[in-house]
C-alpha positions in Angstrom: 18.9 2.5 99.4 15.4 3.9 99.4 14.9 6.7 96.9 12.5 9.0 95.3 12.0 11.4 92.5 14.1 11.6 89.3 14.7 9.1 86.5 18.0 7.3 86.5 20.7 9.2 84.6 24.5 9.7 84.7 25.1 11.7 87.9 28.0 13.0 89.9 28.1 12.5 93.6 28.5 15.7 95.5 29.9 15.5 99.1 28.6 18.3 101.3 31.9 18.2 103.2 33.7 19.0 100.0 31.4 21.9 99.3 31.8 23.4 102.8 35.6 23.1 102.5 35.7 24.6 99.0 33.1 27.4 99.2 33.0 28.2 102.9 36.5 27.4 104.0 35.4 25.0 106.7 37.6 22.1 107.8 37.1 19.0 105.6 35.1 17.1 108.2 33.2 20.1 109.4 29.7 18.7 108.6 30.3 15.7 110.9 30.7 18.1 113.9 27.9 20.6 113.2 26.7 22.2 116.4 23.4 24.1 116.1 23.4 27.7 117.2 21.5 28.8 120.3 17.8 28.7 119.7 18.1 26.6 116.6 15.2 24.1 116.5 13.9 21.5 114.1 10.5 23.0 114.0 11.7 26.5 113.2 14.3 25.3 110.7 11.7 23.2 108.9 9.3 26.2 108.6 12.0 28.4 107.3 13.0 25.8 104.7 9.4 25.3 103.5 8.9 29.1 103.2 12.1 29.4 101.2 11.1 26.5 98.9 7.8 28.2 98.3 9.5 31.4 97.1 11.8 29.6 94.5 11.2 29.7 90.8 8.9 26.9 89.6 11.6 24.7 88.1 13.8 24.8 91.2 10.7 24.5 93.5 9.7 21.2 91.8 13.1 19.6 92.4 13.7 20.9 95.9 10.1 20.1 97.0 11.2 16.4 96.9 13.2 17.1 100.1 10.3 18.3 102.2 8.7 15.0 103.3 11.9 13.1 104.2 13.3 16.2 106.0 9.9 16.6 107.8 10.3 13.0 109.0 13.8 13.5 110.2 12.9 16.7 112.0 10.1 14.9 113.8 12.5 12.0 114.7 15.0 14.6 115.9 12.4 16.2 118.2 11.6 12.7 119.6 15.3 12.1 120.3 15.6 15.5 122.0 12.4 14.8 124.1 13.8 11.5 125.3 17.0 13.3 126.4 15.3 15.9 128.5 14.0 18.2 125.8 10.4 19.5 125.3 8.1 16.5 125.5 5.3 18.3 123.8 7.3 19.5 120.8 7.0 16.3 118.7 3.2 16.1 118.9 3.0 19.9 118.2 5.2 19.5 115.2 3.0 16.7 113.8 -0.2 18.6 114.5 1.1 21.6 112.5 2.6 19.8 109.5 0.8 16.5 109.0 -2.1 18.1 107.2 0.0 19.7 104.5 1.6 16.3 103.6 -1.7 14.3 104.0 -3.3 16.7 101.5 -0.9 15.5 98.8 -2.9 12.2 98.6 0.2 10.0 98.0 -0.4 6.4 99.3 3.2 5.9 100.5 3.3 9.2 102.3 -0.1 8.5 103.9 1.2 5.1 105.1 4.3 6.6 106.7 2.3 9.4 108.3 0.1 6.7 109.9 3.3 5.1 111.4 4.7 8.4 112.7 1.6 9.7 114.5 1.6 7.1 117.3 5.2 7.9 118.0 4.3 11.4 119.2 2.8 9.9 122.3 4.9 6.8 122.9 8.4 7.9 121.6 9.0 4.2 121.0 11.7 4.8 118.5 13.5 1.5 119.2 10.4 -0.4 118.1 9.5 1.6 115.1 10.4 0.0 111.7 10.0 3.4 110.0 12.3 5.2 112.4 14.9 2.4 111.9 14.6 2.8 108.2 15.2 6.5 108.2 18.1 6.3 110.7 19.9 3.5 108.9 19.4 4.0 105.2 20.2 7.0 103.1 17.8 8.7 100.8 18.9 9.2 97.2 18.1 12.6 95.7 19.0 13.3 92.1 18.8 17.0 91.1 20.3 19.7 89.0 23.5 21.4 90.1 21.5 24.6 90.4 19.0 23.0 92.9 21.8 21.5 94.9 23.7 24.7 95.2 20.5 26.7 96.0 19.7 24.3 98.9 23.1 24.1 100.4 23.8 27.9 100.0 20.5 28.6 101.8 21.2 26.2 104.7 24.7 27.6 105.2 23.8 31.2 104.8 20.9 30.9 107.2 22.9 28.8 109.6 20.3 26.0 109.6 22.9 23.5 110.7 20.4 21.0 112.0 19.0 20.6 108.5 22.5 20.7 106.9 23.5 17.8 109.2 20.4 15.8 108.2 21.4 16.2 104.5 24.9 15.2 105.2 24.0 12.1 107.4 20.9 10.8 105.7 21.0 11.7 102.0 23.0 10.5 99.0 22.9 13.6 96.7 23.6 13.2 93.0 23.9 16.7 91.4 23.7 16.6 87.6 25.0 19.3 85.3 21.6 20.0 83.6 18.8 22.5 83.8 16.0 21.7 86.3 13.1 19.9 84.5 10.1 22.0 83.4 7.5 22.3 86.2 4.7 19.7 86.3 1.5 20.6 88.1 -0.7 18.1 89.9 -4.5 18.3 89.9 -4.5 20.8 92.8 -1.9 23.0 91.0 1.0 22.3 93.3 4.3 20.7 92.4 4.5 17.0 93.2 6.6 15.9 96.2 8.7 12.9 96.6 8.4 10.2 99.3 10.9 7.9 100.7 10.0 4.4 99.6 10.0 1.6 102.2 
């Protein structure tokens, strides 16, 4: 699996289906059949997630920020799939135009490389020929975090009914929630918490 972020440590797998069943009284396989509510879009969901992350305490923000780039990629790919099935053909390009600058500004070589591979897809939608799209669709991303960060993210997505993003987490991430406090915040040169990238 490709992964990013935390150092290796003893971790406990957390299944989102189990959380939904335990805490929200949903059927055990509920997450596999998530249907977005009317008006729910990848673009709006991603903006709401980023706004929420920005309002979290620094320690949680640093851990959860590692989700932003891979979820950004999956939202873009989701928009491309929708466009190829009769959805808004302009939405993928508009999404990239709005959000690429914030990720490019982080000045991370792997992220820059992946952005360069995504941008041409906005006009060609050639998903079948894209090695990066294939990677994101076929391999899960590992995210190791504190229990507090995991519960904060899942509670937010469920409470706000952001089912598109919840489905992305369920289908494309291996989440390892560790019973520990979030690590102390570490600032980069521009004063913002570092983000993770999915390694190819």
